[in-house]
C-alpha positions as CSV (number, residue, x, y, z in Angstrom):
1,M,37.3,83.8,59.9
2,Q,35.7,87.0,60.8
3,E,38.3,89.5,59.9
4,P,37.6,91.0,56.5
5,A,41.3,91.9,55.9
6,V,42.3,88.3,56.5
7,V,39.7,86.9,54.2
8,S,40.6,89.4,51.5
9,Q,44.2,88.5,51.8
10,M,43.4,84.8,51.6
11,W,41.2,85.4,48.6
12,A,43.9,87.4,46.8
13,A,46.4,84.6,47.3
14,F,44.0,82.0,46.0
15,D,42.9,84.1,43.1
16,A,46.5,84.7,42.0
17,H,46.9,81.0,41.4
18,R,43.4,80.1,40.3
19,G,44.4,79.1,36.8
20,E,47.0,76.7,38.1
21,I,44.6,74.9,40.4
22,A,41.3,75.2,38.4
23,R,41.1,71.5,37.9
24,Q,41.1,70.9,41.7
25,V,38.4,73.5,42.5
26,L,35.0,72.2,43.2
27,D,32.4,74.9,43.1
28,T,29.6,73.9,45.5
29,S,27.6,77.1,45.2
30,G,23.9,76.3,45.2
31,Q,24.4,72.6,45.9
32,T,23.1,70.7,48.9
33,E,25.4,68.9,51.1
34,A,24.5,65.6,49.4
35,E,25.1,67.1,45.9
36,S,28.5,68.4,47.0
37,L,29.5,65.0,48.5
38,A,28.4,63.3,45.3
39,A,30.4,65.7,43.2
40,L,33.4,65.2,45.4
41,C,33.2,61.4,45.3
42,D,32.8,61.5,41.5
43,G,35.8,63.7,41.1
44,L,37.9,61.5,43.4
45,A,36.9,58.4,41.4
46,E,37.8,60.1,38.1
47,G,41.2,61.3,39.5
48,R,40.2,64.9,39.1
49,F,41.9,66.1,42.3
50,R,45.3,64.4,41.7
51,L,48.3,66.7,41.9
52,A,51.0,66.1,39.4
């Protein structure tokens, strides 16, 4: 994605529903690829990303 307007529109749609999906969000800011993978695997094992 390189169009700022498209990215802004996608962010606005995501942000509008953030409270509803907060449990499924995995913030990987500042993590290495290995750390992100470990966090994802842990979350999957805990059932964190299950949708009701």
